[in-house]
N, C-alpha and C positions, 0 to 999 in steps of 0.2 A: 176389699171388702166384701163383694158379692162372693167371691168365693168362699170364704170363711161363714158368710150365710149359709152357704149351700152344704158345707161341712156339719156346721150346727146342725142342721134343719136332719142331715144324713146320722147324725151321731144320735139326734133326740128318736128318730124312728126307731134304730138300733136298738137303743136303750129301753124305749117302750115294748117292742118285739121281745127283746129278753125278758123283760117283767114279766109281760104275761105267759111266756112260754115256762119261766120258772113258777109262776104263781098256778097254772094249769096243773104242771107235774107237783107241785107239791100239795093242792087239792086232790089228785088221783093218788097220789101215795096214801093219804091221811085215810085211816080206816073208818071215821065216819062217815067220807066221800066229800063229794062236790058241797052239800049242803052246810057242812059244818063251818063254824065260823075260825077264820085264822087269828092267831094270837097276837098279842100288841106288840109281843118282841119280834114278831115277824116284819109286820109295820115299820116299827123303830129300825130295824137292818135296812130296810129300803129306802126308809127317811136318810138314813145317815149315807148310804152310798149316794143318793142324789145329790145332798150338799156337799159331801167329802170326796165322793168318788170319781166326779166330771173330771177333774185335772188329771185323773189318772186315765181315764177312758181318751180324754184327747191325746195326753203323751204317747199311750200306744197308736191310735189312729195315727196321729202325725207321723210318728217314728215309723210303722210298718211300713205304709204308703209310701214314705219318702224314700225309704232303703230300697223298695221294691219298684217303684216306678218313679221316682222321682217328683212325684206330684201327688195330691190328694182328690178326692171326686172334685172337689169345689175348682181346685186348680185345672183339672183336667177340662170341665165344662168352660170356664174362661180361658181357657188356651194360655195357661202358665205351668212355668216349670221351676224347682229348686236345683240350682247349680252351685259347686263350688265357685267362689270369688275369683279366686287365683288363675283357673283356666278353663273353666266352662264346663267341667267334667262333672261326673257322677259325684254325688256325696259319697263321704265314708262313712262306716259305721259310726266313729265318735261324731263327726258331724252331724247326721241325724238324731242321733241319742240327744247330744247337747241342745241341738234345735228345738226339738221335742220337749226336751225338759225345760229348759227356759221359757217357752211359751205354755206349755201345757200343764204343769206341775202347779204353777201359782193359782190357778183354777179352784184348786181344794180348799184354798181359803176363804170362805166366804167374805163378801165383800172389799176385802183389801187385794183377794187375787183379781177382781174384775177390775179395779184401779190400776193394778199391775199392767193389767192387759192393754188399758187405754195409753198408758206411758209410754209403755213398749212399741206400740204401734203409731204412737204418736210421733218417735223419732223418726220416721221413715219418711220424712216432709222434705222439702227442696233442699234443705241445707248441707242433706247427705249427698255426696258424689255419687252413688248407685240408688239413692232411695231405700236402703236397706234398715229395717227395725232393728230393735236390740238385739233380739234372739238372731238375727240375721248376721250382725256384726259380730256376736261373741261365737258363733259356729261359722264364721267365714264363709258365708253362703250368699247368694243372690237369686232373686225371683226374677226370671224373664219371662219376654210372651215368644210363645210359639207359633203365633201367626205368621205367614208369610207375606211378606211387601207385595203389592199388587204388581204385576210385570210392567205394566205401563201405569205410571201414576195420572189421576186423572188430570185435564188442562186446569189452570187457575184462570178465573175468571176476573 
């Protein structure tokens, strides 16, 4: 969960920076300059993207990070990695796309998408052998820890 929170913070910062850069470029390209009032349609497009484009952003983020490095930024910070459940190898393109689509794209449906994410992640409970959520089960992947066990475990008291 902490890894996902880190990912959402990173995505929010990226989306905000993108919004600011596009707004500055749009204002600079406007013949009236920075003092001109931006149109209502401009803000409507951003509102539409904020409400319905979030899932697409999460989809691309998860897909590209998992296919390139096998982990997102949050998973890197938390020493986690996503691997194939069958043999622990790197994800195939299809697995990365499927996993990202099942997790990310439902975010584009307001309210229902967030309920889906809760249901999806709730299935990672103790009743599953590998602790897999629905998107992991569908893609045949598993999240593993990359932390090394201590060479000499501490003595028990």
